[in-house]
C-alpha positions as CSV (number, residue, x, y, z in Angstrom):
1,M,-231.7,163.4,43.6
2,T,-228.8,162.1,45.6
3,Y,-227.7,158.8,47.1
4,F,-225.2,158.1,49.9
5,N,-222.1,156.0,49.5
6,N,-220.6,153.7,52.1
7,N,-219.0,156.6,53.9
8,N,-222.4,158.4,54.1
9,V,-221.2,161.0,51.7
10,P,-224.0,162.3,49.4
11,Q,-223.3,161.5,45.7
12,P,-225.2,163.4,43.0
13,V,-227.1,161.3,40.4
14,H,-228.3,162.6,37.0
15,Q,-232.1,162.8,37.1
16,L,-234.0,161.6,34.1
17,T,-236.6,163.9,32.6
18,L,-239.8,162.5,31.0
19,S,-239.8,163.0,27.2
20,G,-242.6,164.4,25.2
21,T,-241.7,162.3,22.1
22,A,-244.7,160.4,20.8
23,T,-244.5,156.6,20.7
24,P,-246.7,153.8,19.3
25,Y,-248.0,152.8,22.8
26,G,-249.0,154.5,26.0
27,C,-251.5,157.4,26.1
28,C,-249.9,159.4,23.3
29,G,-250.0,157.7,19.9
30,V,-247.5,158.6,17.2
31,F,-249.6,157.2,14.4
32,D,-253.2,157.8,13.5
33,L,-255.3,154.7,14.3
34,C,-257.0,154.9,11.0
35,G,-253.6,154.1,9.3
36,S,-252.1,150.8,8.5
37,D,-250.9,148.5,11.2
38,D,-247.6,148.1,9.3
39,I,-244.7,150.4,10.1
40,I,-242.3,151.2,7.2
41,S,-239.0,152.8,8.1
42,L,-238.1,155.7,5.8
43,S,-234.8,156.3,7.6
44,L,-232.8,153.2,7.0
45,A,-233.2,149.9,5.1
46,N,-232.9,146.6,6.9
47,F,-229.5,146.0,5.4
48,D,-226.9,147.7,3.3
49,P,-225.2,145.9,0.3
50,F,-221.8,147.5,0.9
51,L,-221.7,146.5,4.6
52,D,-222.9,143.0,3.7
53,W,-220.1,142.8,1.0
54,I,-217.5,143.7,3.6
55,G,-218.7,141.0,6.0
56,W,-218.8,141.3,9.8
57,E,-217.8,138.8,12.5
58,L,-217.9,138.6,16.3
59,T,-214.6,138.5,18.1
60,D,-213.3,138.4,21.7
61,L,-209.8,139.7,20.8
62,C,-209.1,143.3,21.8
63,V,-205.7,143.5,20.0
64,I,-205.0,141.8,16.7
65,E,-201.6,141.9,15.0
66,Q,-200.6,140.8,11.5
67,N,-197.0,140.5,10.4
68,F,-195.9,140.8,6.7
69,V,-192.8,140.0,4.8
70,D,-193.1,142.9,2.4
71,R,-190.1,142.2,0.2
72,V,-187.5,139.5,-0.6
73,L,-184.6,140.7,-2.7
74,P,-180.8,140.2,-3.4
75,S,-178.4,141.7,-0.8
76,E,-177.5,145.3,-1.1
77,E,-173.9,144.4,-2.2
78,T,-174.9,142.9,-5.5
79,R,-177.8,141.7,-7.6
80,Q,-175.6,139.0,-9.2
81,G,-176.9,135.5,-8.5
82,W,-174.7,133.6,-10.8
83,L,-171.2,132.3,-10.1
84,A,-168.3,131.7,-12.6
85,D,-166.3,129.8,-10.0
86,P,-167.9,126.7,-8.4
87,C,-165.8,127.3,-5.3
88,E,-166.8,131.0,-5.0
89,D,-168.9,132.1,-2.0
90,P,-172.5,132.8,-3.0
91,N,-174.1,136.3,-2.7
92,S,-176.5,136.9,0.1
93,I,-180.2,137.7,0.2
94,N,-182.3,140.2,2.1
95,W,-185.9,140.7,3.2
96,G,-188.1,143.3,4.8
97,A,-190.9,143.0,7.4
98,V,-193.6,145.2,8.8
99,A,-196.2,144.6,11.5
100,F,-199.6,146.1,12.0
101,R,-201.7,146.1,15.1
102,I,-205.3,147.1,15.7
103,E,-206.3,147.8,19.2
104,D,-209.8,148.1,20.8
105,F,-213.1,149.0,19.2
106,A,-215.2,152.1,18.6
107,R,-218.0,152.7,21.1
108,L,-221.4,153.7,19.7
109,R,-224.1,154.3,22.3
110,R,-227.5,155.8,22.1
111,Q,-230.2,156.5,24.7
112,A,-233.9,156.7,23.7
113,P,-236.3,159.3,25.1
114,T,-237.3,158.7,28.7
115,Q,-240.7,157.1,29.1
116,D,-243.0,156.4,32.1
117,V,-242.8,152.7,32.7
118,T,-246.3,152.6,34.0
119,K,-247.6,153.6,30.6
120,N,-245.4,151.2,28.6
121,H,-247.9,148.4,28.4
122,L,-251.0,150.6,27.7
123,R,-252.7,150.7,24.4
124,L,-254.1,154.1,23.3
125,C,-257.3,152.2,22.2
126,E,-258.4,148.9,20.7
127,R,-256.8,149.6,17.3
128,Q,-253.3,149.0,18.7
129,P,-250.9,147.1,18.5
130,R,-248.6,147.8,15.5
131,Y,-246.7,145.3,13.5
132,R,-243.6,145.2,11.4
133,L,-243.9,144.3,7.7
134,D,-242.7,140.8,8.4
135,G,-245.7,140.2,10.7
136,S,-243.8,140.3,14.0
137,R,-245.3,142.5,16.7
138,V,-243.8,145.6,18.2
139,T,-244.8,144.7,21.7
140,D,-244.4,148.0,23.7
141,D,-242.8,151.4,23.8
142,L,-239.5,150.1,25.3
143,E,-239.0,147.7,22.4
144,W,-239.9,150.6,20.0
145,N,-237.3,152.8,21.6
146,M,-234.6,150.1,21.4
147,I,-235.4,149.7,17.7
148,M,-235.0,153.4,17.2
149,N,-231.7,153.4,19.2
150,T,-230.3,150.7,16.9
151,Q,-231.5,152.5,13.8
152,V,-229.5,155.7,14.8
153,M,-226.5,153.7,15.8
154,L,-226.4,152.0,12.4
155,Q,-226.4,155.5,10.9
156,D,-223.4,156.4,13.1
157,L,-221.7,153.2,12.0
158,M,-222.4,153.8,8.3
159,L,-220.8,157.2,8.5
160,M,-217.8,156.0,10.5
161,V,-217.1,153.2,8.0
162,V,-216.0,156.1,5.7
163,N,-214.9,159.0,7.9
164,G,-213.9,157.3,11.2
165,N,-210.6,158.2,12.8
166,S,-209.2,156.1,15.7
167,G,-207.3,159.2,16.7
168,T,-210.6,160.4,18.1
169,A,-211.6,158.5,21.2
170,G,-214.6,156.3,20.6
171,Q,-214.0,155.9,16.8
172,F,-212.4,153.3,14.6
173,D,-210.4,154.1,11.4
174,G,-212.7,154.3,8.3
175,L,-211.9,154.2,4.7
176,E,-210.5,157.7,4.6
177,Q,-207.8,156.6,7.0
178,L,-207.3,153.1,5.8
179,V,-207.0,153.8,2.1
180,S,-204.1,156.2,2.1
181,V,-200.4,156.7,1.6
182,G,-197.7,157.3,4.2
183,Y,-198.2,154.0,6.1
184,T,-196.0,153.3,9.1
185,D,-196.3,150.1,11.2
186,Y,-197.1,150.2,14.9
187,K,-193.4,150.4,15.7
188,G,-193.1,153.6,13.7
189,R,-191.2,152.2,10.7
190,R,-192.2,153.5,7.3
191,A,-194.1,150.8,5.3
192,T,-194.2,152.0,1.7
193,S,-195.3,148.5,0.5
194,M,-198.6,148.9,2.4
195,D,-199.5,152.3,0.7
196,S,-202.8,152.5,-1.2
197,T,-203.3,154.3,-4.4
198,V,-204.8,157.8,-4.0
199,I,-206.0,159.8,-7.0
200,D,-207.0,163.4,-6.7
201,W,-209.5,164.1,-9.5
202,N,-209.3,167.9,-8.7
203,N,-213.0,168.5,-9.0
204,N,-213.2,167.5,-12.6
205,G,-216.0,165.5,-14.3
206,L,-215.6,161.9,-15.4
207,E,-214.2,163.0,-18.7
208,G,-211.0,164.2,-16.9
209,G,-209.3,167.6,-17.0
210,A,-206.4,169.6,-15.6
211,G,-204.6,169.0,-12.2
212,I,-205.4,165.3,-11.7
213,T,-202.7,163.5,-9.7
214,Y,-201.9,159.8,-9.1
215,T,-200.1,158.9,-5.8
216,D,-198.9,155.6,-4.5
217,S,-195.8,154.2,-2.8
218,R,-193.6,155.4,-5.8
219,G,-194.7,159.1,-5.3
220,T,-197.0,161.5,-7.1
221,Q,-197.3,161.9,-10.8
222,A,-199.5,164.1,-13.0
223,V,-202.3,162.5,-15.1
224,T,-202.7,163.8,-18.6
225,A,-205.7,166.0,-19.0
226,T,-207.1,163.8,-21.8
227,A,-207.4,160.7,-19.6
228,T,-211.0,159.9,-18.6
229,L,-212.1,158.2,-15.4
230,P,-212.3,154.7,-17.1
231,D,-208.7,155.2,-18.4
232,V,-207.4,155.9,-14.9
233,I,-209.5,153.1,-13.2
234,R,-208.1,150.7,-15.8
235,S,-204.5,151.7,-14.8
236,A,-205.3,151.4,-11.1
237,I,-206.9,147.9,-11.6
238,R,-203.7,146.8,-13.4
239,T,-201.7,147.9,-10.4
240,V,-204.0,146.1,-8.0
241,K,-203.9,142.9,-10.0
242,F,-200.1,143.1,-10.2
243,R,-199.7,143.5,-6.5
244,I,-202.2,140.7,-5.7
245,K,-200.2,138.4,-8.0
246,N,-197.0,139.3,-6.3
247,S,-198.4,139.1,-2.8
248,G,-198.7,135.3,-2.7
249,L,-202.4,135.5,-2.6
250,G,-202.5,134.5,-6.2
251,M,-204.4,136.1,-9.1
252,N,-205.8,132.7,-10.1
253,R,-207.9,132.8,-6.9
254,L,-209.4,136.2,-7.6
255,Q,-213.2,135.8,-8.1
256,T,-215.9,138.2,-9.4
257,G,-217.0,140.2,-6.4
258,D,-213.6,140.1,-4.6
259,V,-212.9,143.6,-5.9
260,A,-215.6,146.3,-6.1
261,I,-216.1,149.9,-7.0
262,V,-217.9,151.7,-4.1
263,C,-219.4,155.1,-4.7
264,T,-222.6,157.1,-4.3
265,S,-225.8,156.1,-6.2
266,E,-225.3,159.2,-8.4
267,M,-221.7,158.4,-9.1
268,A,-222.6,154.8,-9.9
269,E,-225.0,156.0,-12.6
270,A,-222.4,158.3,-14.0
271,I,-219.6,155.6,-14.0
272,L,-221.8,153.1,-15.9
273,D,-222.8,155.8,-18.5
274,Q,-219.1,156.8,-18.9
275,F,-217.9,153.2,-19.2
276,T,-220.6,152.5,-21.8
277,C,-219.3,155.3,-24.1
278,W,-215.7,154.5,-23.3
279,S,-216.5,150.9,-24.5
280,V,-218.7,151.3,-27.6
281,C,-219.3,155.0,-28.5
282,E,-217.5,156.6,-31.4
283,G,-214.3,158.1,-30.2
284,G,-214.9,156.7,-26.7
285,Q,-216.4,160.1,-25.6
286,F,-219.3,160.4,-23.3
287,N,-222.2,162.6,-24.2
288,E,-226.0,162.2,-24.3
289,A,-226.0,161.9,-28.1
290,N,-223.4,159.1,-28.1
291,L,-225.2,157.3,-25.2
292,N,-228.5,157.3,-27.0
293,I,-227.4,155.3,-30.0
294,L,-228.9,151.8,-30.2
295,E,-225.6,149.9,-29.5
296,A,-224.8,152.1,-26.5
297,R,-228.3,151.7,-25.0
298,A,-228.1,148.0,-25.4
299,F,-224.6,147.8,-23.8
300,R,-225.7,150.1,-20.9
301,N,-228.7,147.8,-20.2
302,E,-226.5,144.7,-20.3
303,I,-224.1,146.0,-17.7
304,S,-226.8,147.3,-15.4
305,G,-228.0,145.6,-12.2
306,G,-227.2,142.1,-11.1
307,S,-225.7,140.6,-7.9
308,V,-222.6,139.0,-6.5
309,S,-222.0,136.5,-3.6
310,A,-220.0,137.6,-0.6
311,N,-219.8,136.3,2.9
312,G,-222.8,134.0,2.4
313,N,-224.9,137.0,1.2
314,T,-226.3,137.8,-2.2
315,I,-225.3,141.5,-2.8
316,S,-227.4,143.6,-5.2
317,V,-225.2,145.9,-7.3
318,E,-225.8,148.8,-9.6
319,G,-223.9,147.1,-12.5
320,F,-220.6,145.8,-13.7
321,V,-217.5,147.2,-15.5
322,N,-214.7,145.1,-16.9
323,F,-211.0,146.0,-16.9
324,H,-208.1,143.6,-17.7
325,G,-210.5,140.7,-17.8
326,L,-211.8,141.3,-14.3
327,S,-215.6,141.9,-14.0
328,I,-216.0,144.5,-11.2
329,P,-219.3,145.2,-9.5
330,V,-220.3,148.8,-8.8
331,I,-221.9,149.0,-5.3
332,A,-223.8,152.1,-4.2
333,Y,-223.1,153.5,-0.8
334,D,-224.7,156.9,0.1
335,W,-223.0,157.6,3.4
336,G,-220.0,159.8,4.0
337,L,-218.8,159.9,0.3
338,Q,-220.6,163.1,-0.8
339,D,-219.2,166.6,-0.1
340,G,-221.4,169.2,-1.8
341,S,-221.2,168.6,-5.6
342,Y,-218.2,166.3,-5.4
343,S,-217.8,162.8,-4.1
344,D,-215.2,160.1,-3.5
345,I,-214.9,156.7,-5.2
346,Y,-213.2,153.6,-3.7
347,I,-211.9,150.5,-5.4
348,L,-211.7,148.0,-2.6
349,T,-210.5,144.4,-2.3
350,H,-212.3,142.5,0.5
351,A,-211.0,139.0,-0.3
352,V,-208.9,137.0,-2.7
353,G,-210.7,133.7,-3.3
354,G,-211.7,132.6,0.2
355,R,-208.9,134.7,2.0
356,K,-210.4,137.8,3.7
357,V,-208.3,140.9,3.6
358,M,-211.0,143.4,4.7
359,M,-213.7,142.8,7.3
360,G,-215.8,144.4,10.0
361,Q,-215.7,143.1,13.5
362,W,-218.0,143.4,16.6
363,N,-216.9,143.1,20.2
364,D,-218.9,140.0,21.3
365,M,-221.1,141.4,24.0
366,S,-222.6,138.0,24.9
367,Q,-220.0,137.6,27.7
368,V,-220.9,140.8,29.5
369,S,-224.1,139.7,31.1
370,V,-222.5,136.3,32.0
371,R,-219.4,137.7,33.7
372,Y,-220.5,140.9,35.3
373,S,-221.6,140.6,38.9
374,N,-224.7,142.8,38.3
375,A,-225.6,140.6,35.3
376,S,-229.3,141.3,35.5
377,K,-228.8,144.9,34.4
378,F,-227.7,143.9,30.9
379,F,-229.1,141.9,28.1
380,V,-227.7,141.1,24.7
381,S,-229.4,141.0,21.4
382,D,-228.6,140.5,17.7
383,G,-226.4,137.5,18.4
384,G,-224.0,139.3,20.7
385,R,-223.6,142.5,18.7
386,T,-225.7,144.7,20.8
387,L,-225.7,145.4,24.6
388,N,-228.8,146.8,26.1
389,W,-229.8,148.1,29.5
390,F,-232.2,150.6,31.2
391,E,-231.4,153.8,33.0
392,D,-234.1,154.5,35.5
393,D,-235.3,157.1,38.0
394,H,-238.3,155.9,39.9
395,T,-240.8,155.0,37.2
396,C,-239.0,157.0,34.5
397,V,-237.0,154.6,32.2
398,A,-234.7,155.3,29.3
399,P,-233.4,152.3,27.2
400,V,-229.7,152.5,26.3
401,T,-228.1,150.5,23.5
402,E,-224.4,150.0,22.7
403,I,-222.4,148.4,19.9
404,Q,-218.6,148.3,19.6
405,P,-217.5,147.8,15.9
406,R,-214.2,148.2,14.0
407,L,-213.0,147.9,10.4
408,V,-210.0,145.8,9.6
409,S,-207.9,146.1,6.4
410,W,-204.8,143.9,6.1
411,A,-204.1,144.7,2.4
412,P,-204.4,148.5,2.0
413,W,-202.1,148.3,-1.0
414,S,-205.0,146.5,-2.9
415,N,-207.3,149.5,-2.4
416,V,-207.7,152.8,-4.4
417,K,-209.3,156.1,-3.5
418,I,-210.3,158.7,-6.1
419,T,-211.3,162.0,-4.5
420,N,-213.1,165.1,-5.6
421,V,-215.0,163.8,-8.6
422,L,-218.0,165.6,-10.2
423,A,-220.8,163.3,-11.4
424,N,-223.2,166.1,-12.6
425,T,-226.2,163.8,-13.3
426,P,-229.8,165.1,-13.5
427,G,-231.3,165.3,-10.0
428,G,-228.0,165.4,-8.3
429,A,-226.9,163.4,-5.3
430,I,-228.9,162.1,-2.4
431,T,-227.4,160.7,0.8
432,G,-228.6,158.3,3.4
433,D,-227.5,160.7,6.2
434,P,-230.7,162.5,7.4
435,L,-228.6,165.4,8.7
436,N,-226.8,166.0,5.4
437,T,-228.2,168.7,3.1
438,S,-228.4,166.2,0.3
439,F,-231.1,164.4,2.2
440,F,-233.2,166.9,4.1
441,E,-232.6,170.6,3.3
442,G,-230.3,171.7,6.0
443,G,-231.3,168.7,8.1
444,S,-234.2,170.5,9.5
445,S,-237.2,170.1,7.2
446,F,-238.7,167.2,9.1
447,S,-241.0,167.3,12.2
448,T,-240.2,165.6,15.5
449,A,-242.9,163.2,16.7
450,V,-244.5,164.8,19.7
451,C,-247.7,164.4,21.6
């Protein structure tokens, strides 16, 4: 199909092709009409505790910049601050500054299968329509397709929160980029004071082993092979608390839930087991025999489960560990952290008291439909987070949905990454990513819904 521009020059247009994907409405029903009216999604929950813990906000700012005084110290000439002679000139002082800038957003966009708009309102038979579990009705196939678009985009988002890289067009920096060493500010100046702590566990189990390294702004040092994961986490938490105290944010404002351990569900189970034996087992060594003594079982049950408050949400957690008087929730996140048998662990600070230092942001789409001349093409949902429109070709229609998120971290020095850790629990790891082999075998053992 072609159309002609103002100069009468033919312009090619991509032609939509009708999809054979089955949907709840129209003349091809995806569900047996003898089944329940309720639709339960097995692909993604309605919310994720870790994303809720981070907290997300709408913004209309493309570029945000934060300036830091990263050190205040005596002048290079001398540290001496005292004077023997009251008429003597005082010694000088010095300070350092770095500036960080975040530009633009990621762009996540999905298009649902093309449907015939003349069939959109039809019911296969009297048994339709279908309802969500909360009682609200899925009104037609176009709404259904928009819901599916959003589900898949949330999967994209949940992976990008970990492995996103703003060096790739259309992405934002995720935790792998933000929790790192070697920081420079946007002017290219080295900013050692912003470096995170990165620990390479060298494919060892939680009991430790050879080749583990501990890297921060001071460089890389070897970790003794006898140090267990709780030993190293305790040292990392001590460093985080020290830096918060000296940042001006103030340790006395730090609340339970401001700092969290984020890891896979499998790793969360292993960490709580290891912490139990590190705390109460004879010799502090984890094994099944030690874990099954009465005191250990009681301690393990005591630290399991619970919740914390963050960003006005109640966040369910796997349990709590305590280091240096700080009770730290363990939050399960099964997206992007697993690589075969090994996974990564993050110790993250999202706030100190009421001061946010890590957050997610959405480009506020609510202004698009207001300001664009062809405003009727677009409509906004989810409070401005989601932009929607339809691509059409005669009566063939394909819903398109777009979100533009980014992740912001102003205090990377308060975060820790522990890579290449082996949990080795019964049953192994399972991920929320449906294309990962830890979910569906090879990502291909499920059937596409077709007529």
